[in-house]
C-alpha positions as a printed NumPy array, in Angstrom:
array([[  8.029,  -6.451,  12.655],
       [  6.331,  -8.489,  12.163],
       [  3.669,  -5.422,  12.011],
       [  5.953,  -3.602,   9.344],
       [  6.604,  -6.122,   7.609],
       [  2.78 ,  -6.224,   7.185],
       [  2.393,  -2.815,   6.853],
       [  4.827,  -2.57 ,   3.934],
       [  3.545,  -5.624,   2.086],
       [  0.141,  -3.67 ,   1.91 ],
       [  1.635,  -0.193,   1.05 ],
       [  4.107,  -1.928,  -1.9  ],
       [  0.521,  -3.927,  -3.026],
       [ -1.461,  -0.581,  -2.633],
       [  1.382,   1.29 ,  -4.924],
       [  1.794,  -1.788,  -7.4  ],
       [ -2.474,  -1.37 ,  -8.147],
       [ -2.058,   2.343,  -8.58 ],
       [ -4.864,   2.675,  -5.462],
       [ -2.102,   4.889,  -3.659],
       [ -2.739,   8.932,  -3.74 ],
       [ -2.457,  10.452,  -7.167],
       [  0.076,   9.501,  -9.578],
       [  4.272,   9.792,  -8.942],
       [  6.824,   9.589, -11.385],
       [  8.863,   6.107, -11.697],
       [ 11.878,   5.986, -12.748],
       [ 12.465,   4.027, -15.828],
       [ 14.438,   1.128, -13.288],
       [ 10.903,   0.389, -11.812],
       [ 12.224,  -2.624,  -9.835],
       [ 15.193,  -0.209,  -7.427],
       [ 12.433,   1.938,  -6.855],
       [  9.964,  -0.486,  -5.579],
       [ 12.26 ,  -1.224,  -3.493],
       [ 13.82 ,   2.121,  -2.857],
       [ 10.214,   3.237,  -1.247],
       [ 10.347,  -0.331,   0.585],
       [ 12.972,  -0.177,   2.252],
       [ 12.979,   3.714,   3.094],
       [  8.862,   3.647,   4.213],
       [ 10.519,   0.279,   6.422],
       [ 12.624,   2.918,   8.137],
       [ 10.168,   4.925,   8.603],
       [  8.042,   2.871,  10.098],
       [ 10.817,   1.799,  12.261],
       [ 12.084,   4.686,  13.268],
       [  8.993,   7.526,  14.384],
       [  5.837,   4.65 ,  14.465],
       [  4.429,   6.3  ,  12.155],
       [  1.416,   5.673,  10.267],
       [  1.681,   4.138,   6.56 ],
       [  0.748,   7.058,   4.592],
       [  2.31 ,   9.56 ,   6.185],
       [  5.673,   6.769,   5.269],
       [  5.224,   6.02 ,   1.906],
       [  4.897,   9.892,   1.353],
       [  7.829,  10.478,   2.804],
       [  9.841,   7.82 ,   1.167],
       [  8.   ,   8.777,  -2.587],
       [  9.861,  11.862,  -1.352],
       [ 13.142,  10.168,  -0.789],
       [ 12.923,   7.536,  -3.951],
       [ 12.163,  10.83 ,  -6.516]])
């Protein structure tokens, strides 16, 4: 479980600094959007054991 927390933290840091692939639309309520990304990415990492890039991509699709 610790590895999931570390992975989500790294992904969150990358997305906040703009280092992630491309620019995505962010809803006006960016705090809830970030929370959505964090929760959904963690779910993908837990449930599928996927890599961090894939988890963030799928989380972004869900949180549009």
